[in-house]
ZALOVEX-567140 format. One record per residue (C-alpha): residue in three letters; x, y, z. Coordinates in steps of 0.25 Angstrom, whole numbers, plus 5000, padded with zeros to 4 digits. Layout:
// residues N
{"ALA",{X,Y,Z}};
...
***
This chain:
// residues 415
{"UNK",{5032,5038,5097}};
{"UNK",{5038,5025,5103}};
{"UNK",{5034,5013,5095}};
{"UNK",{5032,4999,5100}};
{"UNK",{5043,4990,5104}};
{"UNK",{5048,4977,5096}};
{"UNK",{5042,4969,5107}};
{"UNK",{5028,4975,5105}};
{"UNK",{5029,4973,5090}};
{"UNK",{5034,4959,5092}};
{"UNK",{5021,4957,5099}};
{"UNK",{5013,4963,5088}};
{"UNK",{5019,4953,5078}};
{"UNK",{5012,4941,5085}};
{"UNK",{5006,4936,5073}};
{"UNK",{5009,4927,5061}};
{"UNK",{5016,4931,5048}};
{"UNK",{5006,4924,5040}};
{"UNK",{4995,4932,5046}};
{"UNK",{5003,4945,5043}};
{"UNK",{5005,4941,5028}};
{"UNK",{4991,4937,5026}};
{"UNK",{4986,4950,5030}};
{"UNK",{4996,4958,5022}};
{"UNK",{4993,4950,5009}};
{"UNK",{4978,4952,5011}};
{"UNK",{4979,4967,5013}};
{"UNK",{4988,4970,5002}};
{"UNK",{4981,4961,4992}};
{"UNK",{4968,4967,4996}};
{"UNK",{4973,4981,4995}};
{"UNK",{4978,4980,4981}};
{"UNK",{4967,4971,4976}};
{"UNK",{4956,4981,4981}};
{"UNK",{4963,4993,4975}};
{"UNK",{4965,4987,4962}};
{"UNK",{4952,4992,4956}};
{"UNK",{4949,5004,4965}};
{"UNK",{4959,5015,4960}};
{"UNK",{4949,5023,4951}};
{"UNK",{4943,5035,4957}};
{"UNK",{4930,5038,4951}};
{"UNK",{4928,5053,4947}};
{"UNK",{4942,5057,4950}};
{"UNK",{4948,5066,4939}};
{"UNK",{4960,5076,4938}};
{"UNK",{4966,5083,4950}};
{"UNK",{4962,5097,4952}};
{"UNK",{4966,5108,4961}};
{"UNK",{4954,5105,4971}};
{"UNK",{4956,5090,4971}};
{"UNK",{4951,5080,4961}};
{"UNK",{4940,5082,4951}};
{"UNK",{4928,5075,4955}};
{"UNK",{4933,5074,4969}};
{"UNK",{4932,5085,4979}};
{"UNK",{4943,5088,4989}};
{"UNK",{4939,5094,5002}};
{"UNK",{4940,5109,5002}};
{"UNK",{4954,5114,5007}};
{"UNK",{4960,5100,5006}};
{"UNK",{4975,5101,5004}};
{"UNK",{4986,5091,5000}};
{"UNK",{4988,5088,5014}};
{"UNK",{4974,5083,5017}};
{"UNK",{4964,5089,5027}};
{"UNK",{4965,5088,5042}};
{"UNK",{4953,5086,5051}};
{"UNK",{4952,5089,5066}};
{"UNK",{4962,5079,5072}};
{"UNK",{4956,5072,5085}};
{"UNK",{4969,5064,5087}};
{"UNK",{4972,5071,5101}};
{"UNK",{4958,5067,5107}};
{"UNK",{4954,5055,5099}};
{"UNK",{4966,5044,5100}};
{"UNK",{4962,5036,5088}};
{"UNK",{4965,5033,5073}};
{"UNK",{4955,5028,5063}};
{"UNK",{4963,5019,5053}};
{"UNK",{4957,5014,5040}};
{"UNK",{4965,5003,5034}};
{"UNK",{4965,4989,5026}};
{"UNK",{4963,4975,5032}};
{"UNK",{4975,4967,5036}};
{"UNK",{4985,4978,5036}};
{"UNK",{4990,4979,5051}};
{"UNK",{4995,4970,5061}};
{"UNK",{4985,4962,5070}};
{"UNK",{4987,4955,5083}};
{"UNK",{4984,4941,5078}};
{"UNK",{4973,4934,5070}};
{"UNK",{4964,4933,5082}};
{"UNK",{4965,4949,5084}};
{"UNK",{4965,4954,5069}};
{"UNK",{4960,4968,5074}};
{"UNK",{4971,4970,5084}};
{"UNK",{4983,4977,5078}};
{"UNK",{4995,4978,5087}};
{"UNK",{5002,4990,5081}};
{"UNK",{4989,4998,5082}};
{"UNK",{4988,4994,5096}};
{"UNK",{5002,4998,5099}};
{"UNK",{4999,5012,5092}};
{"UNK",{4987,5014,5101}};
{"UNK",{4995,5010,5114}};
{"UNK",{5006,5019,5110}};
{"UNK",{4998,5032,5106}};
{"UNK",{4984,5030,5112}};
{"UNK",{4978,5031,5098}};
{"UNK",{4968,5020,5095}};
{"UNK",{4967,5015,5080}};
{"UNK",{4954,5012,5074}};
{"UNK",{4960,5002,5063}};
{"UNK",{4949,5000,5052}};
{"UNK",{4952,4990,5041}};
{"UNK",{4942,4996,5032}};
{"UNK",{4950,4998,5019}};
{"UNK",{4949,4987,5008}};
{"UNK",{4950,4995,4996}};
{"UNK",{4957,5009,4993}};
{"UNK",{4947,5014,4984}};
{"UNK",{4935,5010,4992}};
{"UNK",{4941,5016,5005}};
{"UNK",{4943,5029,4997}};
{"UNK",{4929,5030,4993}};
{"UNK",{4925,5028,5008}};
{"UNK",{4934,5040,5013}};
{"UNK",{4933,5049,5001}};
{"UNK",{4919,5054,5004}};
{"UNK",{4924,5059,5018}};
{"UNK",{4937,5064,5013}};
{"UNK",{4931,5072,5001}};
{"UNK",{4922,5079,5011}};
{"UNK",{4933,5082,5021}};
{"UNK",{4927,5072,5031}};
{"UNK",{4935,5063,5041}};
{"UNK",{4935,5049,5035}};
{"UNK",{4935,5043,5049}};
{"UNK",{4949,5037,5046}};
{"UNK",{4963,5043,5051}};
{"UNK",{4971,5034,5043}};
{"UNK",{4968,5026,5030}};
{"UNK",{4977,5016,5023}};
{"UNK",{4977,5018,5008}};
{"UNK",{4986,5013,4997}};
{"UNK",{4997,5021,4990}};
{"UNK",{4989,5026,4978}};
{"UNK",{4977,5030,4987}};
{"UNK",{4986,5040,4995}};
{"UNK",{4987,5048,4982}};
{"UNK",{4972,5047,4980}};
{"UNK",{4969,5052,4994}};
{"UNK",{4980,5063,4992}};
{"UNK",{4974,5068,4979}};
{"UNK",{4961,5071,4986}};
{"UNK",{4968,5077,4998}};
{"UNK",{4962,5066,5007}};
{"UNK",{4975,5064,5016}};
{"UNK",{4981,5072,5027}};
{"UNK",{4996,5074,5027}};
{"UNK",{5003,5068,5039}};
{"UNK",{5008,5076,5051}};
{"UNK",{5022,5070,5052}};
{"UNK",{5023,5076,5066}};
{"UNK",{5014,5064,5070}};
{"UNK",{5021,5054,5061}};
{"UNK",{5036,5055,5065}};
{"UNK",{5038,5041,5060}};
{"UNK",{5034,5046,5046}};
{"UNK",{5049,5049,5044}};
{"UNK",{5052,5034,5046}};
{"UNK",{5045,5030,5033}};
{"UNK",{5055,5025,5022}};
{"UNK",{5060,5034,5011}};
{"UNK",{5054,5025,5001}};
{"UNK",{5040,5026,5008}};
{"UNK",{5041,5041,5009}};
{"UNK",{5044,5042,4994}};
{"UNK",{5029,5039,4990}};
{"UNK",{5024,5043,4977}};
{"UNK",{5010,5045,4982}};
{"UNK",{5014,5052,4995}};
{"UNK",{5028,5057,4995}};
{"UNK",{5034,5058,5009}};
{"UNK",{5022,5051,5015}};
{"UNK",{5015,5063,5021}};
{"UNK",{5001,5057,5018}};
{"UNK",{5003,5042,5019}};
{"UNK",{5010,5032,5028}};
{"UNK",{5012,5018,5022}};
{"UNK",{5005,5007,5029}};
{"UNK",{5010,4996,5020}};
{"UNK",{5021,4997,5009}};
{"UNK",{5024,4986,4999}};
{"UNK",{5028,4983,4985}};
{"UNK",{5021,4977,4972}};
{"UNK",{5030,4966,4966}};
{"UNK",{5030,4953,4958}};
{"UNK",{5028,4939,4963}};
{"UNK",{5028,4926,4956}};
{"UNK",{5026,4911,4957}};
{"UNK",{5039,4903,4955}};
{"UNK",{5032,4890,4952}};
{"UNK",{5026,4897,4940}};
{"UNK",{5037,4907,4936}};
{"UNK",{5050,4901,4934}};
{"UNK",{5059,4913,4931}};
{"UNK",{5059,4923,4942}};
{"UNK",{5052,4937,4940}};
{"UNK",{5060,4949,4943}};
{"UNK",{5053,4961,4937}};
{"UNK",{5039,4967,4934}};
{"UNK",{5042,4967,4919}};
{"UNK",{5043,4952,4919}};
{"UNK",{5028,4950,4924}};
{"UNK",{5023,4958,4912}};
{"UNK",{5032,4952,4901}};
{"UNK",{5038,4938,4905}};
{"UNK",{5032,4927,4896}};
{"UNK",{5033,4916,4906}};
{"UNK",{5024,4924,4915}};
{"UNK",{5013,4926,4904}};
{"UNK",{4999,4925,4910}};
{"UNK",{5005,4923,4924}};
{"UNK",{5006,4937,4929}};
{"UNK",{4996,4944,4939}};
{"UNK",{4997,4960,4940}};
{"UNK",{4989,4968,4950}};
{"UNK",{4976,4975,4946}};
{"UNK",{4981,4987,4954}};
{"UNK",{4985,4998,4944}};
{"UNK",{4996,5004,4953}};
{"UNK",{5003,4990,4955}};
{"UNK",{5003,4985,4941}};
{"UNK",{5006,4998,4934}};
{"UNK",{5017,5000,4943}};
{"UNK",{5024,4987,4940}};
{"UNK",{5021,4989,4925}};
{"UNK",{5028,5002,4926}};
{"UNK",{5040,4996,4934}};
{"UNK",{5041,4985,4923}};
{"UNK",{5042,4996,4912}};
{"UNK",{5053,5003,4920}};
{"UNK",{5044,5014,4925}};
{"UNK",{5043,5020,4939}};
{"UNK",{5028,5018,4945}};
{"UNK",{5031,5029,4955}};
{"UNK",{5033,5039,4943}};
{"UNK",{5027,5036,4929}};
{"UNK",{5022,5043,4917}};
{"UNK",{5008,5041,4910}};
{"UNK",{5016,5035,4899}};
{"UNK",{5022,5025,4908}};
{"UNK",{5009,5021,4914}};
{"UNK",{5003,5019,4901}};
{"UNK",{5015,5010,4898}};
{"UNK",{5013,5002,4910}};
{"UNK",{4998,5000,4907}};
{"UNK",{5002,4995,4893}};
{"UNK",{5013,4986,4900}};
{"UNK",{5002,4979,4908}};
{"UNK",{4992,4979,4896}};
{"UNK",{5002,4972,4888}};
{"UNK",{5005,4961,4898}};
{"UNK",{4990,4959,4901}};
{"UNK",{4987,4957,4886}};
{"UNK",{4999,4948,4884}};
{"UNK",{4993,4939,4894}};
{"UNK",{5005,4941,4904}};
{"UNK",{4995,4945,4915}};
{"UNK",{4986,4935,4921}};
{"UNK",{4979,4944,4930}};
{"UNK",{4978,4957,4937}};
{"UNK",{4975,4954,4951}};
{"UNK",{4971,4961,4964}};
{"UNK",{4970,4955,4978}};
{"UNK",{4970,4941,4972}};
{"UNK",{4984,4942,4966}};
{"UNK",{4990,4933,4977}};
{"UNK",{4979,4922,4976}};
{"UNK",{4982,4921,4961}};
{"UNK",{4997,4921,4963}};
{"UNK",{4997,4911,4974}};
{"UNK",{4987,4902,4966}};
{"UNK",{4997,4902,4954}};
{"UNK",{4987,4909,4945}};
{"UNK",{4998,4919,4943}};
{"UNK",{5013,4917,4942}};
{"UNK",{5017,4931,4944}};
{"UNK",{5010,4943,4951}};
{"UNK",{5012,4957,4956}};
{"UNK",{5013,4956,4971}};
{"UNK",{5013,4965,4983}};
{"UNK",{5025,4964,4992}};
{"UNK",{5024,4953,5002}};
{"UNK",{5011,4946,4997}};
{"UNK",{5017,4934,4990}};
{"UNK",{5028,4932,5000}};
{"UNK",{5017,4931,5010}};
{"UNK",{5010,4920,5003}};
{"UNK",{5022,4911,5007}};
{"UNK",{5023,4903,4994}};
{"UNK",{5037,4901,4990}};
{"UNK",{5035,4900,4975}};
{"UNK",{5028,4914,4975}};
{"UNK",{5039,4924,4975}};
{"UNK",{5039,4939,4975}};
{"UNK",{5049,4948,4968}};
{"UNK",{5054,4957,4978}};
{"UNK",{5060,4967,4968}};
{"UNK",{5056,4967,4954}};
{"UNK",{5067,4973,4945}};
{"UNK",{5058,4985,4942}};
{"UNK",{5055,4988,4956}};
{"UNK",{5042,4987,4965}};
{"UNK",{5030,4995,4967}};
{"UNK",{5028,5000,4981}};
{"UNK",{5015,5003,4987}};
{"UNK",{5009,5007,5001}};
{"UNK",{4996,5008,5009}};
{"UNK",{4996,5020,5017}};
{"UNK",{4991,5027,5029}};
{"UNK",{4985,5040,5026}};
{"UNK",{4977,5050,5035}};
{"UNK",{4964,5056,5028}};
{"UNK",{4959,5070,5029}};
{"UNK",{4951,5074,5041}};
{"UNK",{4956,5062,5049}};
{"UNK",{4952,5063,5064}};
{"UNK",{4965,5058,5070}};
{"UNK",{4976,5062,5061}};
{"UNK",{4986,5064,5071}};
{"UNK",{4983,5050,5077}};
{"UNK",{4984,5044,5063}};
{"UNK",{4998,5050,5061}};
{"UNK",{5002,5044,5074}};
{"UNK",{4997,5030,5070}};
{"UNK",{5005,5032,5057}};
{"UNK",{5017,5036,5065}};
{"UNK",{5016,5023,5073}};
{"UNK",{5016,5014,5061}};
{"UNK",{5028,5021,5055}};
{"UNK",{5037,5016,5067}};
{"UNK",{5047,5006,5062}};
{"UNK",{5042,4995,5072}};
{"UNK",{5028,4997,5069}};
{"UNK",{5030,4997,5054}};
{"UNK",{5038,4984,5056}};
{"UNK",{5026,4978,5063}};
{"UNK",{5016,4982,5053}};
{"UNK",{5025,4978,5041}};
{"UNK",{5027,4964,5048}};
{"UNK",{5012,4962,5049}};
{"UNK",{5007,4967,5035}};
{"UNK",{5020,4963,5028}};
{"UNK",{5022,4976,5020}};
{"UNK",{5035,4985,5019}};
{"UNK",{5037,4994,5031}};
{"UNK",{5039,5009,5027}};
{"UNK",{5046,5014,5039}};
{"UNK",{5061,5015,5042}};
{"UNK",{5065,5005,5053}};
{"UNK",{5053,4996,5051}};
{"UNK",{5062,4985,5044}};
{"UNK",{5071,4985,5055}};
{"UNK",{5059,4983,5065}};
{"UNK",{5053,4972,5056}};
{"UNK",{5066,4965,5056}};
{"UNK",{5065,4964,5071}};
{"UNK",{5050,4961,5071}};
{"UNK",{5050,4951,5059}};
{"UNK",{5063,4947,5052}};
{"UNK",{5055,4938,5042}};
{"UNK",{5046,4950,5037}};
{"UNK",{5058,4959,5037}};
{"UNK",{5065,4950,5027}};
{"UNK",{5055,4951,5017}};
{"UNK",{5058,4961,5006}};
{"UNK",{5044,4963,5003}};
{"UNK",{5042,4968,5017}};
{"UNK",{5056,4974,5019}};
{"UNK",{5060,4978,5005}};
{"UNK",{5075,4979,5000}};
{"UNK",{5081,4992,4997}};
{"UNK",{5080,4988,4982}};
{"UNK",{5065,4986,4983}};
{"UNK",{5063,4999,4990}};
{"UNK",{5072,5006,4979}};
{"UNK",{5064,5000,4968}};
{"UNK",{5050,5002,4974}};
{"UNK",{5041,5012,4967}};
{"UNK",{5027,5017,4972}};
{"UNK",{5016,5021,4962}};
{"UNK",{5015,5035,4956}};
{"UNK",{5005,5044,4963}};
{"UNK",{4993,5046,4954}};
{"UNK",{4982,5056,4953}};
{"UNK",{4968,5051,4954}};
{"UNK",{4966,5053,4940}};
{"UNK",{4979,5045,4936}};
{"UNK",{4974,5034,4946}};
{"UNK",{4961,5033,4939}};
{"UNK",{4967,5033,4925}};
{"UNK",{4978,5023,4928}};
{"UNK",{4969,5013,4935}};
{"UNK",{4958,5014,4925}};
{"UNK",{4968,5011,4913}};
{"UNK",{4975,5000,4921}};
{"UNK",{4962,4993,4924}};
{"UNK",{4958,4994,4910}};
{"UNK",{4970,4986,4906}};
{"UNK",{4969,4975,4916}};
{"UNK",{4954,4974,4914}};
{"UNK",{4949,4979,4927}};
***
């Protein structure tokens, strides 16, 4: 498939950098804040041969999901459920016009019904689960869900495996992206946004530079000035890193040690707050001097005394929000063609330039350097080889583990 030219992409980029960063900030903050308390699954128990106890999987469901009748050949459309402020727009006067989508439709003849209807992972799951559990089409051909939710949907056999014949650009995904603990080889998910969890601090309030996660838990000069995330996955991951463990592969004992590490810092008064989508507000206002931070967020504030640690000594937590195809999607082939389109290096570069997250496609960095050299110079959009080498995903959990770990973490932080 022939992609758009750089001249076309340059026309797409007719918007301000400030608008782009504001959209990215609000999107990622909304996502992590909204999911902070929404991980527990009521009634979920131990895995069994026929699915999950207390949750019925459609008869005959397999690990590759359940296909429905594909109307792609006669219905040239895709219905896409996603989050607000997560794609390029023409300009502020035309917020519902998405140049990359228009280019896809022009190229393929496939219209995209782009629905910004997801505001919380768990809430959205409760909306589609009654359909999926009964083996009924949800009405969506593509859904954007966070990394840990991919594991949950797969546990219930709710996702279809891709037909890679329709996604030849799948081979262009970076090796680090393909090596995903939740979906090894990326046969069920394609990253839409990819980023890191790191540290940021206020140089007016913190005189000695911070270089590691361990410091935010233990340094006496940071006492009462630290903000951690109320998201279990994020805070447990950085605690594991601080203790020298790998968030991608840890034992029950190591998890328990990480919880105790967080508890000790909290009881000692080291931690001022556990925050969700308000972490940037507290940080910008000086209520906290150091905070966990999502890649790019703090740099986008444009305040010179608020700095981000690109690579803490222990490494980084990597995360992704992902496009998946649910069971019984009416237009699976068309959806796969859409995913293939966004895996083109030039298109991936245009998207990364607008939403300010890490491109996951080989060749996208070179394309971004031509399209927007300033964006390509940011290590939190184009990470260094050292950052990529020390980035870890979070270990895939069973639903039972997810419930247990989240509950125990929330008991510690008082939520």
